[in-house]
Each structure stands twice: as structure tokens, then as C-alpha cells.
N, C-alpha and C positions, 0 to 999 in steps of 0.2 A: 170154475166160472168166475170166482173172485180174482184169480190171477190174470184172467183175460181182461177183465175190467181195468185192473192196475196197469197193464201194458197199454191199453187204449188211452187211458188218462195220462200217462207219461209221454206218449207219442204226441197227444194234443198240446201239452204244455211246451214241449221242445219245439213244435211247430210254430206255436204263437211266439215264442222267443225269437226264433229265426226270422219270423216275418217282421217283428217289431225292430230287430237290429237292422234288417235291410232298409226299412222305412227311415230309420235314423240316419243311416250312412247316406241314403239317397238325399235326404234333406240337406246334409252337410255338403254334399258334392254339388247340389243344385244352387246353393246359396253362395255369396261372395265371402271370401276369407280376408280379414283385415290384414293390410301389409305390416310386416314386422320392421321396426326401425332400430338400428343399433345405435349405441352412444356416439360412435364415430360419425354416423350419418347426421345425427342431431347437431354435433359440433360443426361438421362441414356446412350444414345449412345456415348455422349462425355466422360462420366466417364469411359467407357471401354478403352479409350486411354489416361489414366492419370498416373502421378507419384505423389505420396503423400509422403511428407517428413516433418520431424520436426527438426526445427533449434533452437539452444540455444545460448545465449550470456551472458557473465559475465562482470561485471564492478566492479572494486575496487576503492573506493573513500575514501579519508581522511576526517574524520568528520570536519565540520566547526562550530559546536555548541557544548557547554558543559553546563551541569547543575550540580551544587554541592549542595547536601543536608547537611545543617549545623543544628546541634542539640544544643539546650540549655536545660539543666537539673537543676532544682532548688528544694531544700527540705526545708520546714519550718514547724513549729508546727501548723500552721493555714493555711487554704486554701488561705486566703487573702494575707498572707505574702509570700507564695509560688508563687502566681500569680503575685504579684507586682514585686518581684525580677525578675522573669522570663521576665516580660514585659521590665523592665529596662535594663537587659542585652541584650535582643533582639534589643532593640532600639539602644544601643551603637554599636552593631555589624553591623546593617544596616547603620548607619551614617558613620562608619569607612570604610565600603566597597564602599559606594557612593562617599566618599572623594578620592578614588583612580582614579576617573575620567575615568572610563573604558567605551569604546564605546559599544552600544548595550547591556546595562546591565539591567537585570530585576530581582527584588527581590520580592518573594511572600512567604507568610506563608502557607504551605501545611499541617501542622499538629499541633494539640494542645491537650494534654491530661492531665487531673488531676486525680491522683490516691491516695488513702490512703495507708500509709505503716503500716503494722501490726507487733506487737511483739508477737512471739510464744514461747518465752523462759519459761514462767511460765507454769508449769505442772498442769493438772487438772483444768485449768481455760481458759475461752475463750480468744482468742487473742485480744489485745487492739491496738487501733490506736495511734502511737506515733509521726506521722508526715505525711505531705502531700507532694507529689511530682508532679511537673509540667514539662512536656516535650513538648517543641515547636520545630518545624522544619521549617527552612528557606530554600527555594530553590533559589539559585542564578544561573541565566542563562545569558550566554554571547557568542558572536561569536568570542571574543578575546581569543583564547586558550593559548596565551603566558602568560596570567594573572592568570592562574589557581593556581599556587603555591603562588603567592601574595595574592590571595583571601583567601586561606586557612590559610596562616600565619596571615593575618590581622584578620580573624574571630577568630581564637584561642587566639590571644593576646588580643582580646577585650572581651573575656569571654566565647566563645563557648567551650563546652567540649565534642563534638562529631561531627565527619564527617562521616555520615552513608553511603554515596555512591557518586560516581562521574560517571555521564553518558555522553556518546557522541552520537551525532546525526547529521543528515544533516538538513539544513534549507530547506524550502519548494522548493525554487528555485533550489538548488543543488540537491534535490531529483528528480525533474521533469527532469533535464538535465541528471542524471545518468540513469533514467529509459528509457529515449528516446535513449540513447547510447546503453544500453543493448538490446533494441528491434531492433535497427539497426544491431547490431552484429548478433542477432538471425536470421534476415532475410537474411543477407549475408551467414551465415552458411547453411541455408536451400537452398539457390540458389546454393552454391557450391556442395551440396549433390546431388541435383537433376541433375545438369549437369554432375557430375561424373557418376551417374547411366545411363543417357542417352548415354553419350560417350562410356561406356563400353558395351552397348547393341545395338549400332548402331542406335540409335533413335535421333530425332531432336526436341527440345522443341520448341513449337510455341507460347504459351502464358500461362498466369496464369489463372486458373479457379476460385479459391477463396483463401483468406487468413483468418485465425482465430488465435487469440491470445490465447494460452493455459494457461499460468501462468506467472505471475511476482512476484518474491519473493524479499521482502525487510525485513531484519531481525529486523529493529527498533533500538532503542537505545541500546548501548553497555555499561554495567555497570562495574565498578571496585570499590573495597572497600579498605579503609585504617583503621588502628587501632584507636580506640577511647581511651579516658582517662581510661575508665573502663577496657580496655584490656592491659593497661600498657604502653601506648604510652605517652611520655611527650611532650605535645602540647604547653607548655608555652615557649615563646621565640623561637618558632620553626623557622628553616630556610625554606624558601619557597622550597618545593619539586618540582622536575622535573618530570612531568607526561606526557607521550607520549600516544596519542590515537591510538587505533587499527583501521585498515582499515575496512570499511563497505563494504560487498559484495552484489551486487544487480544482480540478475539473471533473465532472461526473456526467455520464450519459445513460439514459434509460429508454427502453421501447415500451410503449403502451398501446394496446389494441382495444378500441372502443366499439360497442355495438350501437348501431343507430336504427331508428324506425323510419 
């Protein structure tokens, strides 16, 4: 009798559970399920209310670093003679420039070439080597731009027979400062454009969605040239020339997307 009652009770509990589950599922099916929105959908909704602009900024800076390429050309009938003379003259030039006591001065050898010189004057005969030419290049770098003329005059008076180029550039610290200023101007330009668009269309900018840097342009060193001895310039006893550097222009461009209401 007891076992029979237990079976009836268990059947009744199971039946109630099934009924309750059915009612619950029915309620869920009959009601509305809230739509699920992904992060991409939220972003897409925001992008519909955006203003995208590109801002640009330009900064002009006077160079604070100069490098001068000084050439020493020697010719002798033997390779050893040409090399020895070139080394001697180069050493005298280096010593003379160092004695100027210029701050932030660096002197490096950036080129050294040894070439045979041929005589093609004899017809029907192969050319013959009549001498050897050595060309070495010293690069003098300094942040003291006022000493450019003095460096050139000292080098030529000490035996240099060629000034191949003069380059102007910015030091790393000046370059970073100029780029930062150009980016700040680009950001301000973009902000002005966005608010001009919003005001003209009756919109109100609420916040920035994102910012991306488009491009930062730095032209690099600017070069100028002067005549060498082979081109007819008299460099002996030369008066220190006045050389003024050209401004370096740095430009930056950024894209900013603004949200509006």
C-alpha cells in the first residue's frame, strides 16, 4: 500500500513540473524578445551621425645644423705618392678647422677614391697610365651656422680644392618640436572645419569618435653648391662667404571624425 502511494505522489510531482515548464515556455514564446545589438551595430549607428574632416598644418623652421663636404684631390705618378699627399693635406685641414674651437663640431671622412689617369693622345695605341688621382671627402658638421664661412675659408687655405656641397638640416630635438607643432596646427584646422560645417547645418558636435594621422612630411636636408677650383673659383685666400640657410617646411595631416547631435 505504501509503495503504491509513493508511486502516485511521484507521478503527481512529475506532472506538476511538466505543466509548470510548459506554462513557462508558453509565456516566453507569447511575449516579445528584446533585439540583440552587437558592438559593430552600435558603431554603425554612431557613424551615421558623424562629420569627417581632414586638417593640415605647416611649420617653417630655420635649420640649426649644417654639414659641409670638403674635397681634397691629389695627383701623383704613383699610388703611394698620391695617397700620402692626400692624407697629409687632409690632416692639415682637419687640424686647422679643429683649431677654430667651434662648438658641436664633428669631422668625418665620408669618401675616398683612388683612380688611374689615362693618356689617350697616342693614336693606334692603347691608353697608358700616366698618374694616379686620389679624392677624399671630409664632412664637417656643426650647429654653429655662423661659422660656415670661416670653415670654408680655413679649409681652402689649408689645401682643400673642392667644396662639393653645403647641407642644412634640423637636429633631432628641433625636428621633434617642429613635427609636434605641425600636428597641433593640423588638429586645430580640423576642429575649425568641423565646427564650421556643424554651425552652417544647424548641428551640434558632441564628441570625437576617432583621430588618425594621415601624413607627416619632412623634406630632409636642403643642399646648396658652390664652385670648386676645377670650375674656375679662386679659393686661395678666400674671404669667408656669407651663406644663409633656407627655411625647412614641415607639414602634417590628420583625419578626425566627430559625432553630432
